[in-house]
All heavy atoms as TSV, in Angstrom:
chain	resi	resn	atom	element	x	y	z
A	1	MET	N	N	99.651	86.783	97.992
A	1	MET	CA	C	99.947	88.020	97.283
A	1	MET	C	C	99.105	88.137	96.015
A	1	MET	O	O	98.671	89.214	95.656
A	1	MET	CB	C	101.445	88.054	96.962
A	1	MET	CG	C	101.892	89.295	96.279
A	1	MET	SD	S	101.750	90.676	97.411
A	1	MET	CE	C	102.595	91.901	96.503
A	2	ALA	N	N	98.909	87.001	95.345
A	2	ALA	CA	C	98.148	87.017	94.091
A	2	ALA	C	C	96.709	87.457	94.334
A	2	ALA	O	O	96.160	88.238	93.544
A	2	ALA	CB	C	98.181	85.639	93.451
A	3	ARG	N	N	96.112	86.981	95.409
A	3	ARG	CA	C	94.725	87.363	95.698
A	3	ARG	C	C	94.620	88.840	96.025
A	3	ARG	O	O	93.664	89.504	95.617
A	3	ARG	CB	C	94.183	86.541	96.852
A	3	ARG	CG	C	93.935	85.117	96.471
A	3	ARG	CD	C	93.324	84.355	97.601
A	3	ARG	NE	N	93.328	82.933	97.264
A	3	ARG	CZ	C	92.493	82.072	97.751
A	3	ARG	NH1	N	91.608	82.450	98.628
A	3	ARG	NH2	N	92.554	80.812	97.398
A	4	ILE	N	N	95.580	89.362	96.753
A	4	ILE	CA	C	95.555	90.784	97.109
A	4	ILE	C	C	95.651	91.643	95.860
A	4	ILE	O	O	94.899	92.607	95.695
A	4	ILE	CB	C	96.692	91.114	98.102
A	4	ILE	CG1	C	96.440	90.417	99.433
A	4	ILE	CG2	C	96.823	92.621	98.298
A	4	ILE	CD1	C	97.582	90.515	100.413
A	5	VAL	N	N	96.567	91.293	94.953
A	5	VAL	CA	C	96.723	92.055	93.714
A	5	VAL	C	C	95.443	91.973	92.885
A	5	VAL	O	O	94.968	92.974	92.336
A	5	VAL	CB	C	97.950	91.547	92.915
A	5	VAL	CG1	C	97.997	92.149	91.531
A	5	VAL	CG2	C	99.228	91.855	93.666
A	6	GLY	N	N	94.859	90.796	92.803
A	6	GLY	CA	C	93.614	90.629	92.055
A	6	GLY	C	C	92.469	91.415	92.650
A	6	GLY	O	O	91.696	92.053	91.932
A	7	ILE	N	N	92.354	91.388	93.975
A	7	ILE	CA	C	91.271	92.116	94.641
A	7	ILE	C	C	91.446	93.619	94.469
A	7	ILE	O	O	90.479	94.339	94.195
A	7	ILE	CB	C	91.196	91.724	96.131
A	7	ILE	CG1	C	90.693	90.289	96.255
A	7	ILE	CG2	C	90.304	92.675	96.914
A	7	ILE	CD1	C	90.781	89.721	97.651
A	8	VAL	N	N	92.678	94.115	94.613
A	8	VAL	CA	C	92.933	95.552	94.416
A	8	VAL	C	C	92.596	95.945	92.979
A	8	VAL	O	O	91.998	96.998	92.732
A	8	VAL	CB	C	94.402	95.897	94.766
A	8	VAL	CG1	C	94.760	97.294	94.307
A	8	VAL	CG2	C	94.629	95.767	96.261
A	9	GLY	N	N	92.934	95.093	92.031
A	9	GLY	CA	C	92.607	95.374	90.634
A	9	GLY	C	C	91.113	95.465	90.395
A	9	GLY	O	O	90.624	96.382	89.726
A	10	VAL	N	N	90.361	94.531	90.950
A	10	VAL	CA	C	88.907	94.549	90.774
A	10	VAL	C	C	88.294	95.766	91.455
A	10	VAL	O	O	87.391	96.408	90.905
A	10	VAL	CB	C	88.291	93.231	91.297
A	10	VAL	CG1	C	86.782	93.309	91.335
A	10	VAL	CG2	C	88.748	92.062	90.438
A	11	VAL	N	N	88.799	96.127	92.632
A	11	VAL	CA	C	88.294	97.312	93.333
A	11	VAL	C	C	88.548	98.567	92.504
A	11	VAL	O	O	87.675	99.435	92.374
A	11	VAL	CB	C	88.921	97.428	94.743
A	11	VAL	CG1	C	88.665	98.787	95.357
A	11	VAL	CG2	C	88.395	96.328	95.641
A	12	LEU	N	N	89.736	98.672	91.917
A	12	LEU	CA	C	90.033	99.842	91.082
A	12	LEU	C	C	89.142	99.895	89.846
A	12	LEU	O	O	88.737	100.981	89.421
A	12	LEU	CB	C	91.507	99.837	90.665
A	12	LEU	CG	C	92.503	100.237	91.754
A	12	LEU	CD1	C	93.924	100.127	91.232
A	12	LEU	CD2	C	92.229	101.636	92.239
A	13	ILE	N	N	88.814	98.761	89.286
A	13	ILE	CA	C	87.906	98.742	88.142
A	13	ILE	C	C	86.521	99.234	88.556
A	13	ILE	O	O	85.889	100.028	87.848
A	13	ILE	CB	C	87.843	97.335	87.519
A	13	ILE	CG1	C	89.169	97.003	86.833
A	13	ILE	CG2	C	86.702	97.235	86.517
A	13	ILE	CD1	C	89.282	95.573	86.360
A	14	VAL	N	N	86.035	98.808	89.714
A	14	VAL	CA	C	84.722	99.253	90.191
A	14	VAL	C	C	84.729	100.754	90.465
A	14	VAL	O	O	83.785	101.465	90.105
A	14	VAL	CB	C	84.313	98.451	91.452
A	14	VAL	CG1	C	83.081	99.044	92.110
A	14	VAL	CG2	C	84.077	96.996	91.094
A	15	VAL	N	N	85.803	101.254	91.075
A	15	VAL	CA	C	85.911	102.699	91.323
A	15	VAL	C	C	85.948	103.461	89.998
A	15	VAL	O	O	85.297	104.507	89.861
A	15	VAL	CB	C	87.169	103.003	92.172
A	15	VAL	CG1	C	87.456	104.494	92.216
A	15	VAL	CG2	C	86.989	102.463	93.577
A	16	ALA	N	N	86.664	102.937	89.020
A	16	ALA	CA	C	86.726	103.589	87.710
A	16	ALA	C	C	85.352	103.628	87.054
A	16	ALA	O	O	84.979	104.635	86.438
A	16	ALA	CB	C	87.728	102.878	86.810
A	17	LEU	N	N	84.582	102.569	87.187
A	17	LEU	CA	C	83.228	102.564	86.616
A	17	LEU	C	C	82.332	103.585	87.305
A	17	LEU	O	O	81.547	104.267	86.641
A	17	LEU	CB	C	82.626	101.164	86.723
A	17	LEU	CG	C	83.198	100.119	85.779
A	17	LEU	CD1	C	82.612	98.746	86.087
A	17	LEU	CD2	C	82.913	100.495	84.334
A	18	ALA	N	N	82.453	103.716	88.628
A	18	ALA	CA	C	81.660	104.715	89.347
A	18	ALA	C	C	82.042	106.127	88.916
A	18	ALA	O	O	81.171	106.986	88.698
A	18	ALA	CB	C	81.848	104.540	90.850
A	19	LEU	N	N	83.336	106.387	88.784
A	19	LEU	CA	C	83.789	107.711	88.327
A	19	LEU	C	C	83.342	107.974	86.895
A	19	LEU	O	O	82.971	109.099	86.552
A	19	LEU	CB	C	85.308	107.812	88.432
A	19	LEU	CG	C	85.877	107.959	89.834
A	19	LEU	CD1	C	87.400	107.874	89.796
A	19	LEU	CD2	C	85.436	109.264	90.454
A	20	LEU	N	N	83.383	106.963	86.068
A	20	LEU	CA	C	82.942	107.120	84.681
A	20	LEU	C	C	81.470	107.491	84.625
A	20	LEU	O	O	81.073	108.356	83.845
A	20	LEU	CB	C	83.208	105.845	83.892
A	20	LEU	CG	C	82.850	105.887	82.413
A	20	LEU	CD1	C	83.700	106.935	81.706
A	20	LEU	CD2	C	83.066	104.531	81.783
A	21	PHE	N	N	80.666	106.867	85.463
A	21	PHE	CA	C	79.247	107.205	85.519
A	21	PHE	C	C	79.049	108.666	85.912
A	21	PHE	O	O	78.257	109.381	85.312
A	21	PHE	CB	C	78.523	106.282	86.502
A	21	PHE	CG	C	77.056	106.544	86.602
A	21	PHE	CD1	C	76.206	106.185	85.577
A	21	PHE	CD2	C	76.530	107.155	87.732
A	21	PHE	CE1	C	74.845	106.438	85.669
A	21	PHE	CE2	C	75.177	107.403	87.834
A	21	PHE	CZ	C	74.324	107.047	86.799
A	22	GLY	N	N	79.794	109.128	86.920
A	22	GLY	CA	C	79.715	110.532	87.323
A	22	GLY	C	C	80.180	111.477	86.234
A	22	GLY	O	O	79.604	112.551	86.038
A	23	ASN	N	N	81.221	111.088	85.499
A	23	ASN	CA	C	81.717	111.923	84.409
A	23	ASN	C	C	80.722	111.994	83.259
A	23	ASN	O	O	80.599	113.029	82.608
A	23	ASN	CB	C	83.059	111.411	83.904
A	23	ASN	CG	C	84.170	111.680	84.884
A	23	ASN	OD1	O	84.123	112.640	85.632
A	23	ASN	ND2	N	85.172	110.832	84.884
A	24	VAL	N	N	80.003	110.927	83.002
A	24	VAL	CA	C	78.982	110.947	81.952
A	24	VAL	C	C	77.896	111.952	82.315
A	24	VAL	O	O	77.434	112.716	81.457
A	24	VAL	CB	C	78.395	109.537	81.741
A	24	VAL	CG1	C	77.121	109.579	80.926
A	24	VAL	CG2	C	79.417	108.635	81.070
A	25	ILE	N	N	77.513	111.989	83.579
A	25	ILE	CA	C	76.507	112.961	84.011
A	25	ILE	C	C	77.032	114.383	83.833
A	25	ILE	O	O	76.324	115.269	83.331
A	25	ILE	CB	C	76.104	112.691	85.477
A	25	ILE	CG1	C	75.349	111.372	85.560
A	25	ILE	CG2	C	75.263	113.830	86.034
A	25	ILE	CD1	C	75.072	110.902	86.962
A	26	THR	N	N	78.285	114.629	84.212
A	26	THR	CA	C	78.881	115.958	84.061
A	26	THR	C	C	78.965	116.368	82.601
A	26	THR	O	O	78.660	117.511	82.244
A	26	THR	CB	C	80.279	115.985	84.699
A	26	THR	OG1	O	80.174	115.611	86.068
A	26	THR	CG2	C	80.908	117.363	84.589
A	27	ILE	N	N	79.379	115.443	81.751
A	27	ILE	CA	C	79.478	115.751	80.326
A	27	ILE	C	C	78.098	116.045	79.743
A	27	ILE	O	O	77.946	116.947	78.908
A	27	ILE	CB	C	80.197	114.607	79.589
A	27	ILE	CG1	C	81.672	114.598	79.990
A	27	ILE	CG2	C	80.050	114.735	78.082
A	27	ILE	CD1	C	82.437	113.380	79.533
A	28	ASN	N	N	77.071	115.326	80.192
A	28	ASN	CA	C	75.718	115.613	79.724
A	28	ASN	C	C	75.253	116.991	80.171
A	28	ASN	O	O	74.562	117.698	79.430
A	28	ASN	CB	C	74.749	114.539	80.216
A	28	ASN	CG	C	74.903	113.242	79.458
A	28	ASN	OD1	O	75.399	113.223	78.340
A	28	ASN	ND2	N	74.492	112.151	80.069
A	29	LYS	N	N	75.636	117.401	81.394
A	29	LYS	CA	C	75.311	118.751	81.863
A	29	LYS	C	C	75.992	119.801	80.991
A	29	LYS	O	O	75.380	120.801	80.613
A	29	LYS	CB	C	75.746	118.940	83.312
A	29	LYS	CG	C	74.885	118.268	84.329
A	29	LYS	CD	C	75.437	118.565	85.719
A	29	LYS	CE	C	74.748	117.787	86.791
A	29	LYS	NZ	N	75.349	118.047	88.115
A	30	LEU	N	N	77.271	119.580	80.693
A	30	LEU	CA	C	77.987	120.526	79.837
A	30	LEU	C	C	77.354	120.625	78.459
A	30	LEU	O	O	77.259	121.712	77.876
A	30	LEU	CB	C	79.454	120.115	79.709
A	30	LEU	CG	C	80.333	120.384	80.911
A	30	LEU	CD1	C	81.699	119.745	80.718
A	30	LEU	CD2	C	80.483	121.868	81.132
A	31	ASP	N	N	76.915	119.506	77.928
A	31	ASP	CA	C	76.270	119.509	76.622
A	31	ASP	C	C	74.957	120.283	76.672
A	31	ASP	O	O	74.641	121.049	75.760
A	31	ASP	CB	C	76.026	118.080	76.154
A	31	ASP	CG	C	75.446	118.029	74.762
A	31	ASP	OD1	O	75.987	118.715	73.870
A	31	ASP	OD2	O	74.443	117.295	74.569
A	32	ALA	N	N	74.204	120.107	77.739
A	32	ALA	CA	C	72.944	120.831	77.875
A	32	ALA	C	C	73.186	122.331	78.004
A	32	ALA	O	O	72.457	123.139	77.415
A	32	ALA	CB	C	72.177	120.313	79.090
A	33	ILE	N	N	74.220	122.708	78.733
A	33	ILE	CA	C	74.543	124.131	78.889
A	33	ILE	C	C	74.985	124.719	77.552
A	33	ILE	O	O	74.570	125.810	77.175
A	33	ILE	CB	C	75.627	124.324	79.968
A	33	ILE	CG1	C	75.047	124.007	81.339
A	33	ILE	CG2	C	76.189	125.733	79.937
A	33	ILE	CD1	C	76.083	123.925	82.430
A	34	ALA	N	N	75.822	123.983	76.849
A	34	ALA	CA	C	76.314	124.481	75.563
A	34	ALA	C	C	75.174	124.612	74.554
A	34	ALA	O	O	75.131	125.564	73.780
A	34	ALA	CB	C	77.392	123.560	75.023
A	35	SER	N	N	74.261	123.664	74.558
A	35	SER	CA	C	73.167	123.732	73.596
A	35	SER	C	C	72.176	124.828	73.952
A	35	SER	O	O	71.476	125.344	73.090
A	35	SER	CB	C	72.453	122.390	73.495
A	35	SER	OG	O	71.814	122.081	74.708
A	36	ALA	N	N	72.095	125.209	75.217
A	36	ALA	CA	C	71.193	126.280	75.637
A	36	ALA	C	C	71.854	127.654	75.520
A	36	ALA	O	O	71.224	128.663	75.801
A	36	ALA	CB	C	70.740	126.047	77.068
A	37	LEU	N	N	73.142	127.680	75.134
A	37	LEU	CA	C	73.893	128.934	74.956
A	37	LEU	C	C	73.947	129.757	76.240
A	37	LEU	O	O	73.834	130.977	76.223
A	37	LEU	CB	C	73.323	129.757	73.806
A	37	LEU	CG	C	73.386	129.100	72.430
A	37	LEU	CD1	C	72.685	129.956	71.404
A	37	LEU	CD2	C	74.824	128.842	72.027
A	38	ARG	N	N	74.122	129.076	77.361
A	38	ARG	CA	C	74.271	129.758	78.642
A	38	ARG	C	C	75.743	129.760	79.013
A	38	ARG	O	O	76.572	129.142	78.368
A	38	ARG	CB	C	73.475	129.040	79.722
A	38	ARG	CG	C	72.002	129.056	79.457
A	38	ARG	CD	C	71.272	128.412	80.592
A	38	ARG	NE	N	69.868	128.271	80.237
A	38	ARG	CZ	C	69.072	127.381	80.758
A	38	ARG	NH1	N	69.527	126.535	81.655
A	38	ARG	NH2	N	67.822	127.317	80.401
A	39	THR	N	N	76.046	130.430	80.118
A	39	THR	CA	C	77.422	130.418	80.591
A	39	THR	C	C	77.727	129.061	81.223
A	39	THR	O	O	76.839	128.378	81.726
A	39	THR	CB	C	77.661	131.522	81.642
A	39	THR	OG1	O	76.774	131.310	82.722
A	39	THR	CG2	C	77.464	132.891	81.036
A	40	ASN	N	N	78.993	128.717	81.233
A	40	ASN	CA	C	79.425	127.431	81.768
A	40	ASN	C	C	79.539	127.525	83.288
A	40	ASN	O	O	80.374	128.238	83.807
A	40	ASN	CB	C	80.764	127.039	81.144
A	40	ASN	CG	C	81.153	125.641	81.481
A	40	ASN	OD1	O	80.482	124.972	82.241
A	40	ASN	ND2	N	82.261	125.200	80.919
A	41	VAL	N	N	78.687	126.785	84.000
A	41	VAL	CA	C	78.704	126.826	85.458
A	41	VAL	C	C	79.203	125.507	86.063
A	41	VAL	O	O	79.240	125.369	87.271
A	41	VAL	CB	C	77.304	127.150	86.038
A	41	VAL	CG1	C	76.916	128.560	85.660
A	41	VAL	CG2	C	76.281	126.148	85.569
A	42	THR	N	N	79.566	124.558	85.237
A	42	THR	CA	C	80.062	123.281	85.753
A	42	THR	C	C	81.571	123.207	85.550
A	42	THR	O	O	82.156	123.964	84.791
A	42	THR	CB	C	79.391	122.097	85.033
A	42	THR	OG1	O	79.643	122.205	83.639
A	42	THR	CG2	C	77.907	122.087	85.279
A	43	THR	N	N	82.192	122.263	86.234
A	43	THR	CA	C	83.642	122.115	86.140
A	43	THR	C	C	84.022	121.347	84.879
A	43	THR	O	O	83.196	120.659	84.280
A	43	THR	CB	C	84.185	121.365	87.366
A	43	THR	OG1	O	83.564	120.081	87.430
A	43	THR	CG2	C	83.895	122.132	88.642
A	44	ASN	N	N	85.277	121.457	84.520
A	44	ASN	CA	C	85.798	120.751	83.354
A	44	ASN	C	C	85.922	119.261	83.683
A	44	ASN	O	O	86.605	118.892	84.639
A	44	ASN	CB	C	87.166	121.328	82.990
A	44	ASN	CG	C	87.723	120.744	81.718
A	44	ASN	OD1	O	87.111	119.886	81.093
A	44	ASN	ND2	N	88.894	121.216	81.335
A	45	PRO	N	N	85.297	118.373	82.896
A	45	PRO	CA	C	85.336	116.948	83.220
A	45	PRO	C	C	86.611	116.241	82.755
A	45	PRO	O	O	86.785	115.061	83.033
A	45	PRO	CB	C	84.121	116.390	82.483
A	45	PRO	CG	C	83.979	117.276	81.300
A	45	PRO	CD	C	84.385	118.651	81.784
A	46	SER	N	N	87.509	116.927	82.078
A	46	SER	CA	C	88.701	116.272	81.537
A	46	SER	C	C	89.574	115.611	82.603
A	46	SER	O	O	89.996	114.465	82.415
A	46	SER	CB	C	89.539	117.261	80.733
A	46	SER	OG	O	88.819	117.679	79.601
A	47	PRO	N	N	89.876	116.261	83.737
A	47	PRO	CA	C	90.679	115.562	84.756
A	47	PRO	C	C	89.986	114.313	85.289
A	47	PRO	O	O	90.638	113.297	85.539
A	47	PRO	CB	C	90.859	116.600	85.864
A	47	PRO	CG	C	90.656	117.908	85.200
A	47	PRO	CD	C	89.671	117.671	84.106
A	48	GLY	N	N	88.684	114.365	85.447
A	48	GLY	CA	C	87.952	113.194	85.919
A	48	GLY	C	C	87.992	112.054	84.922
A	48	GLY	O	O	88.111	110.885	85.295
A	49	VAL	N	N	87.895	112.387	83.645
A	49	VAL	CA	C	87.958	111.363	82.601
A	49	VAL	C	C	89.352	110.736	82.566
A	49	VAL	O	O	89.497	109.515	82.447
A	49	VAL	CB	C	87.569	111.953	81.231
A	49	VAL	CG1	C	87.815	110.965	80.114
A	49	VAL	CG2	C	86.110	112.383	81.235
A	50	MET	N	N	90.387	111.567	82.695
A	50	MET	CA	C	91.750	111.033	82.708
A	50	MET	C	C	91.994	110.166	83.942
A	50	MET	O	O	92.633	109.120	83.855
A	50	MET	CB	C	92.768	112.174	82.644
A	50	MET	CG	C	92.818	112.848	81.281
A	50	MET	SD	S	94.128	114.047	81.119
A	50	MET	CE	C	93.489	115.389	82.096
A	51	LEU	N	N	91.469	110.579	85.104
A	51	LEU	CA	C	91.593	109.773	86.316
A	51	LEU	C	C	90.874	108.432	86.151
A	51	LEU	O	O	91.397	107.389	86.535
A	51	LEU	CB	C	91.022	110.537	87.519
A	51	LEU	CG	C	91.010	109.790	88.844
A	51	LEU	CD1	C	92.441	109.524	89.311
A	51	LEU	CD2	C	90.242	110.572	89.884
A	52	THR	N	N	89.691	108.469	85.562
A	52	THR	CA	C	88.945	107.239	85.321
A	52	THR	C	C	89.709	106.306	84.400
A	52	THR	O	O	89.787	105.098	84.643
A	52	THR	CB	C	87.577	107.575	84.710
A	52	THR	OG1	O	86.872	108.440	85.599
A	52	THR	CG2	C	86.757	106.325	84.471
A	53	PHE	N	N	90.283	106.847	83.344
A	53	PHE	CA	C	91.075	106.031	82.425
A	53	PHE	C	C	92.270	105.407	83.146
A	53	PHE	O	O	92.542	104.214	82.992
A	53	PHE	CB	C	91.564	106.885	81.251
A	53	PHE	CG	C	92.542	106.171	80.365
A	53	PHE	CD1	C	92.107	105.209	79.486
A	53	PHE	CD2	C	93.892	106.461	80.425
A	53	PHE	CE1	C	93.007	104.531	78.666
A	53	PHE	CE2	C	94.798	105.803	79.631
A	53	PHE	CZ	C	94.352	104.833	78.737
A	54	GLY	N	N	92.961	106.194	83.954
A	54	GLY	CA	C	94.124	105.675	84.675
A	54	GLY	C	C	93.750	104.591	85.668
A	54	GLY	O	O	94.408	103.544	85.733
A	55	LEU	N	N	92.673	104.815	86.444
A	55	LEU	CA	C	92.250	103.803	87.408
A	55	LEU	C	C	91.785	102.534	86.718
A	55	LEU	O	O	92.077	101.425	87.176
A	55	LEU	CB	C	91.125	104.352	88.291
A	55	LEU	CG	C	91.521	105.370	89.335
A	55	LEU	CD1	C	90.285	105.869	90.079
A	55	LEU	CD2	C	92.522	104.788	90.310
A	56	GLY	N	N	91.067	102.678	85.630
A	56	GLY	CA	C	90.617	101.498	84.885
A	56	GLY	C	C	91.772	100.710	84.309
A	56	GLY	O	O	91.787	99.475	84.350
A	57	THR	N	N	92.764	101.419	83.784
A	57	THR	CA	C	93.935	100.759	83.209
A	57	THR	C	C	94.740	100.034	84.290
A	57	THR	O	O	95.086	98.859	84.138
A	57	THR	CB	C	94.827	101.785	82.493
A	57	THR	OG1	O	94.052	102.433	81.477
A	57	THR	CG2	C	96.032	101.129	81.872
A	58	ILE	N	N	95.022	100.731	85.371
A	58	ILE	CA	C	95.788	100.113	86.459
A	58	ILE	C	C	95.002	98.960	87.076
A	58	ILE	O	O	95.558	97.897	87.364
A	58	ILE	CB	C	96.162	101.168	87.519
A	58	ILE	CG1	C	97.159	102.168	86.936
A	58	ILE	CG2	C	96.745	100.516	88.762
A	58	ILE	CD1	C	97.389	103.386	87.791
A	59	GLY	N	N	93.696	99.155	87.262
A	59	GLY	CA	C	92.868	98.094	87.820
A	59	GLY	C	C	92.840	96.866	86.937
A	59	GLY	O	O	92.928	95.726	87.413
A	60	GLY	N	N	92.734	97.070	85.629
A	60	GLY	CA	C	92.745	95.942	84.705
A	60	GLY	C	C	94.068	95.202	84.710
A	60	GLY	O	O	94.104	93.965	84.679
A	61	LEU	N	N	95.154	95.960	84.755
A	61	LEU	CA	C	96.470	95.320	84.808
A	61	LEU	C	C	96.663	94.531	86.095
A	61	LEU	O	O	97.177	93.401	86.073
A	61	LEU	CB	C	97.572	96.374	84.666
A	61	LEU	CG	C	97.740	96.982	83.277
A	61	LEU	CD1	C	98.723	98.146	83.324
A	61	LEU	CD2	C	98.194	95.941	82.293
A	62	LEU	N	N	96.258	95.110	87.226
A	62	LEU	CA	C	96.404	94.408	88.497
A	62	LEU	C	C	95.503	93.178	88.568
A	62	LEU	O	O	95.913	92.130	89.075
A	62	LEU	CB	C	96.116	95.342	89.665
A	62	LEU	CG	C	97.176	96.407	89.951
A	62	LEU	CD1	C	96.711	97.309	91.087
A	62	LEU	CD2	C	98.498	95.764	90.287
A	63	ALA	N	N	94.275	93.296	88.071
A	63	ALA	CA	C	93.377	92.143	88.090
A	63	ALA	C	C	93.925	91.029	87.201
A	63	ALA	O	O	93.896	89.853	87.567
A	63	ALA	CB	C	91.984	92.557	87.628
A	64	GLY	N	N	94.447	91.396	86.036
A	64	GLY	CA	C	95.046	90.400	85.158
A	64	GLY	C	C	96.287	89.769	85.759
A	64	GLY	O	O	96.489	88.558	85.668
A	65	ALA	N	N	97.113	90.583	86.390
A	65	ALA	CA	C	98.325	90.052	87.021
A	65	ALA	C	C	97.970	89.131	88.182
A	65	ALA	O	O	98.581	88.066	88.355
A	65	ALA	CB	C	99.215	91.189	87.510
A	66	GLY	N	N	96.983	89.515	88.972
A	66	GLY	CA	C	96.558	88.668	90.086
A	66	GLY	C	C	96.004	87.345	89.593
A	66	GLY	O	O	96.302	86.284	90.148
A	67	GLY	N	N	95.204	87.401	88.537
A	67	GLY	CA	C	94.668	86.161	87.973
A	67	GLY	C	C	95.749	85.271	87.402
A	67	GLY	O	O	95.734	84.056	87.591
A	68	ALA	N	N	96.716	85.879	86.719
A	68	ALA	CA	C	97.820	85.091	86.153
A	68	ALA	C	C	98.681	84.487	87.252
A	68	ALA	O	O	99.133	83.338	87.130
A	68	ALA	CB	C	98.678	85.971	85.244
A	69	MET	N	N	98.895	85.234	88.338
A	69	MET	CA	C	99.694	84.702	89.437
A	69	MET	C	C	98.966	83.561	90.138
A	69	MET	O	O	99.594	82.595	90.571
A	69	MET	CB	C	100.047	85.816	90.426
A	69	MET	CG	C	101.082	86.770	89.865
A	69	MET	SD	S	101.615	88.202	90.847
A	69	MET	CE	C	100.796	88.172	92.351
A	70	MET	N	N	97.641	83.632	90.233
A	70	MET	CA	C	96.888	82.548	90.853
A	70	MET	C	C	96.947	81.287	90.003
A	70	MET	O	O	97.111	80.190	90.518
A	70	MET	CB	C	95.436	82.963	91.079
A	70	MET	CG	C	95.235	83.798	92.316
A	70	MET	SD	S	93.517	83.963	92.774
A	70	MET	CE	C	93.008	85.312	91.747
A	71	VAL	N	N	96.820	81.445	88.679
A	71	VAL	CA	C	96.888	80.287	87.788
A	71	VAL	C	C	98.288	79.675	87.830
A	71	VAL	O	O	98.434	78.446	87.870
A	71	VAL	CB	C	96.505	80.700	86.342
A	71	VAL	CG1	C	96.837	79.593	85.361
A	71	VAL	CG2	C	95.037	81.069	86.269
A	72	ARG	N	N	99.304	80.516	87.823
A	72	ARG	CA	C	100.677	80.027	87.856
A	72	ARG	C	C	100.981	79.299	89.167
A	72	ARG	O	O	101.663	78.282	89.168
A	72	ARG	CB	C	101.649	81.190	87.667
A	72	ARG	CG	C	103.078	80.734	87.443
A	72	ARG	CD	C	103.994	81.886	87.147
A	72	ARG	NE	N	103.595	82.516	85.874
A	72	ARG	CZ	C	103.968	83.726	85.512
A	72	ARG	NH1	N	104.722	84.449	86.295
A	72	ARG	NH2	N	103.576	84.211	84.363
A	73	SER	N	N	100.451	79.805	90.292
A	73	SER	CA	C	100.726	79.157	91.577
A	73	SER	C	C	99.985	77.832	91.715
A	73	SER	O	O	100.438	76.932	92.402
A	73	SER	CB	C	100.354	80.090	92.734
A	73	SER	OG	O	98.968	80.294	92.777
A	74	ARG	N	N	98.858	77.674	91.042
A	74	ARG	CA	C	98.121	76.409	91.096
A	74	ARG	C	C	98.822	75.321	90.277
A	74	ARG	O	O	98.724	74.151	90.596
A	74	ARG	CB	C	96.702	76.602	90.589
A	74	ARG	CG	C	95.841	77.349	91.566
A	74	ARG	CD	C	94.425	77.442	91.087
A	74	ARG	NE	N	93.653	78.267	92.019
A	74	ARG	CZ	C	92.465	78.734	91.752
A	74	ARG	NH1	N	91.894	78.489	90.599
A	74	ARG	NH2	N	91.822	79.466	92.632
A	75	ARG	N	N	99.467	75.725	89.207
A	75	ARG	CA	C	100.183	74.758	88.354
A	75	ARG	C	C	101.438	74.231	89.023
A	75	ARG	O	O	101.857	73.122	88.791
A	75	ARG	CB	C	100.548	75.386	87.015
A	75	ARG	CG	C	99.369	75.607	86.123
A	75	ARG	CD	C	99.815	76.153	84.796
A	75	ARG	NE	N	98.659	76.470	83.966
A	75	ARG	CZ	C	98.733	77.120	82.836
A	75	ARG	NH1	N	99.896	77.549	82.380
A	75	ARG	NH2	N	97.648	77.367	82.139
A	76	ALA	N	N	102.082	75.068	89.803
A	76	ALA	CA	C	103.375	74.685	90.420
A	76	ALA	C	C	103.202	73.815	91.625
A	76	ALA	O	O	102.253	73.552	92.180
A	76	ALA	CB	C	104.161	75.929	90.802
């Protein structure tokens, strides 16, 4: 069980990093549009940023819990 929790946590962290990279590109597009004083043709990146934060947080907690459970099971 500990390995599964740890692996799921690491996978969620990787997914969060990929989403964060995509959100950085979107935010840069919005900045370019705003600086050019054109109309906004891209989507709002706020939901993506919040999703990335949530996945990163949950992934970090699961990876930490999996690691702690593995260390605890080795000691016992």
